[in-house]
VODRENVEX-227949 format. One line per 8 residues: number of its first residue (from 0); their letters; for each residue x, y, z of N, C-alpha, C. Coordinates in steps of 0.2 Angstrom, whole numbers, plus 2048, in hexadecimal, padded with zeros to 3 digits. Each point is the difference from the previous one (the first is absolute). Layout:
// residues N
NUM> A> X:Y:Z:X:Y:Z:X:Y:Z | ...
//
This chain:
// residues 134
0> MEGANIRE> DB3:C1A:30A:806:804:7FF:801:7FD:7F7 | 803:807:7FD:801:7FD:7FB:808:803:7FF | 805:7FD:7FB:805:803:800:806:7F9:7FA | 806:802:802:804:7FE:7FB:806:801:805 | 803:7F7:800:807:800:802:804:7FD:7FB | 806:802:802:806:7FC:7FC:805:801:805 | 803:7F9:7FE:804:800:807:808:7FA:7FB | 805:804:804:805:7FD:7FB:804:7FF:807
8> CKADGVHH> 803:7F8:7FE:804:7FC:804:807:7FF:7FC | 806:801:804:806:7FD:7FC:802:7FB:803 | 801:7FB:7FE:803:7F9:803:803:7FB:7FB | 806:800:802:806:7FD:7FB:803:803:7FC | 7FE:806:800:802:805:7F9:7FC:800:7FD | 7FA:7FE:800:7F8:800:7FC:7FA:805:802 | 7FD:805:7FC:7FF:803:802:7F5:7FB:7FF | 7FE:800:805:7F9:7FC:803:7FA:809:800
16> FTFELIVR> 7FC:7FE:7FB:7FA:805:7FF:7FB:7FF:801 | 7FA:802:804:7FB:7FD:802:7FC:806:801 | 7FA:7FE:7FB:7FA:805:7FE:7F8:7FF:803 | 7FF:805:802:7F9:7FD:804:7FD:805:7FE | 7F8:800:7FE:7FB:805:7FE:7FB:7FC:805 | 7FD:807:803:7FA:800:805:7FB:801:7FC | 7FC:800:7FE:7FA:805:7FB:7F9:7FD:804 | 7FB:804:800:7F9:7FF:7FF:7FC:7FD:7FB
24> RQSVDVTN> 802:800:7FC:7FC:7FC:7F9:805:7FE:7FB | 800:7FA:801:803:7FC:7FC:7FF:7FF:7FA | 805:802:7FB:7FC:801:7FA:806:7FC:7FA | 801:7FF:7FB:805:7FB:7FC:805:807:7FD | 7FD:806:7FF:805:805:801:806:7FF:807 | 7FD:802:805:806:7FE:805:804:7FB:801 | 7FC:7FB:7FC:805:7FA:802:807:7FF:7F9 | 7FC:805:7FA:803:7FE:7F9:807:806:803
32> RLGELARN> 7FE:804:806:806:805:800:804:800:804 | 7FD:7F8:805:805:7FD:804:806:7FC:7FC | 7FE:7FC:7FB:802:7FD:7FE:806:802:7F9 | 7FD:804:7FE:805:806:7FB:808:802:804 | 7FB:801:806:807:803:804:803:7FC:803 | 7FF:7FA:801:805:7F9:802:803:7FD:7F9 | 7FD:801:7FB:803:7FE:7FB:807:806:7FD | 7FD:805:802:807:805:7FE:805:7FE:805
40> FQASGYRH> 7FE:7FF:806:807:7FF:805:802:7F9:7FF | 7FF:7FD:7FC:801:7F8:800:805:802:7FA | 7FF:804:7FA:803:800:7FA:806:804:801 | 7FF:804:806:807:804:804:805:7FB:802 | 7FD:7FC:804:806:7F9:802:7FE:800:806 | 7FB:802:805:7FF:802:807:7FC:7FA:800 | 801:7FE:805:7FC:7FB:804:7F8:802:804 | 7FA:7FF:800:7FB:804:802:7FC:7FA:802
48> SAKLQYIK> 7FB:804:803:7F9:7FC:800:7FA:803:803 | 7FC:801:7FB:7FA:804:801:7F9:7FC:803 | 7FC:806:805:7FB:7FD:804:7FA:806:7FF | 7F9:7FC:7FF:7F9:804:7FD:7FC:801:804 | 800:804:807:7FD:7FE:802:7F8:804:802 | 7F9:7FE:800:7FB:804:800:7FD:800:805 | 7FF:807:801:7FA:800:807:7FA:803:7FF | 7F9:7FD:802:7FC:800:7FF:7FE:809:804
56> ADADMDTS> 7FD:803:7FC:7FD:806:803:7F9:7FF:801 | 7FE:804:807:7F9:800:802:7FA:7FF:7FB | 802:805:7FB:7FA:802:7F9:802:7F8:7FD | 806:7FD:802:800:7F9:7F7:7FC:7FA:807 | 7FF:7FF:805:7FF:7FC:803:7F9:7FD:7FF | 7FF:7FB:7FE:7F7:7FD:7FF:7FD:801:807 | 7FA:800:801:7FB:802:805:801:7FB:806 | 802:7F9:800:802:7FB:804:806:803:804
64> QRQPIFWK> 806:804:7FD:805:802:803:800:806:805 | 7F9:802:7FF:7FF:807:803:7FE:7FF:807 | 801:803:806:7FE:7FE:807:7FA:802:800 | 7FA:7FD:802:7F9:801:801:800:807:805 | 7FA:802:800:7FF:806:801:800:7FF:80A | 800:803:803:7FF:800:808:7FB:7FD:802 | 7FB:803:7FF:7F9:7FD:802:7FF:7F9:7FF | 802:7FE:7F9:800:7FA:7FE:806:7FB:803
72> RWLLSMIA> 803:802:802:806:7FB:805:7FE:802:806 | 7FE:803:803:7FE:801:807:7F8:7FA:800 | 7FC:800:7FB:7FB:7FC:7FE:801:7F8:802 | 806:800:7FB:802:7F8:7FE:806:7FE:806 | 800:805:804:804:7FE:808:7FB:7FC:806 | 7FB:806:801:7FA:7FF:802:7FE:7F8:800 | 7FF:800:7F9:7FC:7F9:7FE:805:7FB:800 | 808:801:801:803:7F9:802:7FE:800:807
80> VYPALVVL> 802:807:804:803:7FF:808:7FB:7FC:804 | 7FA:806:7FE:7FA:7FF:807:7FC:7F8:800 | 7FF:7FE:7FA:7FD:7F9:801:806:7FA:802 | 806:800:7FD:805:7FC:804:802:803:808 | 7FD:804:802:804:802:807:7FA:7FD:804 | 7F9:803:7FE:7FA:7FA:803:803:7F7:801 | 801:7FE:7FB:800:7FA:7FF:806:7FF:805 | 804:803:7FF:808:7FC:804:7FE:801:808
88> FYLLRSMI> 7FC:807:802:7FF:801:806:7FB:7FA:804 | 7FC:7FE:7FB:7FB:7FA:803:804:7FA:7FF | 803:7FF:7FD:804:7F9:7FF:807:800:805 | 802:806:802:805:800:806:7FE:801:806 | 7FA:803:800:7FF:803:807:801:7FB:805 | 7FE:7F7:801:800:7FF:805:806:801:802 | 805:7FD:7FA:808:7FE:802:804:806:804 | 7FD:807:7FC:804:808:802:7FE:801:805
96> SGLPTPVS> 7FA:7FE:804:7FB:805:805:805:802:807 | 802:7FA:7FF:805:7FF:809:807:805:7FE | 803:801:7FC:805:803:7FC:7FF:806:803 | 804:808:802:801:808:802:7FE:801:7FA | 7FD:806:7FD:7FA:802:7FB:808:801:7FC | 806:803:800:805:802:7FC:801:7F9:7FC | 801:7FB:803:802:7FA:7FC:7FB:7FB:7FD | 7FA:801:802:7FA:7FF:7FC:7FF:802:7FA
104> LFIVAFLL> 800:808:800:802:803:7FD:803:800:7FA | 807:7FF:802:807:7FE:7FA:7FD:7F9:7FD | 7FF:7FA:803:7FF:7FC:7FC:7F9:7FF:7FC | 7FC:805:800:7FA:802:7FD:803:804:7F7 | 805:804:804:801:805:7FC:806:7FD:7F9 | 802:7FB:805:806:7FD:7FB:7FD:7FA:7FA | 7FC:7FD:802:7FC:7FC:7FE:7FB:804:7F9 | 7FD:807:803:7FA:802:7FD:806:803:7FA
112> TGLNVRYI> 805:802:7FF:807:804:7FC:802:7F9:7FB | 801:7F9:802:802:7FD:7FD:7FC:7FE:7FC | 7FA:7FF:802:7F7:7FE:7FA:800:803:7F9 | 801:809:805:7FE:803:7FB:807:800:7F8 | 806:803:804:804:7FF:7FD:800:7FB:7F9 | 801:7F9:802:800:7F8:7FF:7FA:801:7FA | 7FA:801:802:7FC:7FB:7FE:7F9:806:800 | 7FB:804:803:7FD:803:7FF:801:806:7FB
120> LPFLNKRL> 805:803:802:801:809:7FB:802:7FD:7FA | 804:7FB:7FE:800:7FE:7F9:7FB:7FE:7FC | 7FE:7FB:804:7F8:7FE:7FE:7FB:807:7FD | 7FF:803:804:7FA:806:801:805:804:7FA | 806:802:800:804:803:7FB:7FF:7FD:7F7 | 7FF:7FA:800:800:7FE:7FB:7F7:800:7FC | 7FB:7FD:806:7FA:800:7FF:7FF:809:7FE | 801:805:803:800:806:7FE:803:805:7FC
128> KSWLGR> 803:7FD:7FE:806:804:7FA:7FC:803:7FD | 7FB:7FE:7FB:7FE:805:7FD:7FB:807:804 | 7FD:7FC:803:7FD:808:806:805:804:802 | 807:7FF:803:806:805:803:800:803:7FA | 803:7FD:7FB:803:805:7F9:7FA:804:7FD | 7FB:801:803:7FB:805:7FD:802:807:802
//
């Protein structure tokens, strides 16, 4: 969202103004105009604060910040999940064999999710960053 907000607040008989500009492309011109507006209010004797908020548009984002296409995300998930699932299944098989199926599946899913979120996916994302961004 782009826009500008000017808020006025009166406290103790003094007017306070807050200026907010939300822009897609940060430029010296925008920053200078905000500063000029703030100086004009200050010269008029008003108290003020100024804020410039910069929002990156999708076109401005570099490749590393764009979400990879679906098939790459799917493949990365499979690379992360399947080997870890097989290893967990064989490691935990003797401990969970006597448990009801839903409970044993919950234990495997709980451990698999934790491993993937904390270790496996961050590792793979870091290693495959350039491929994911293409």
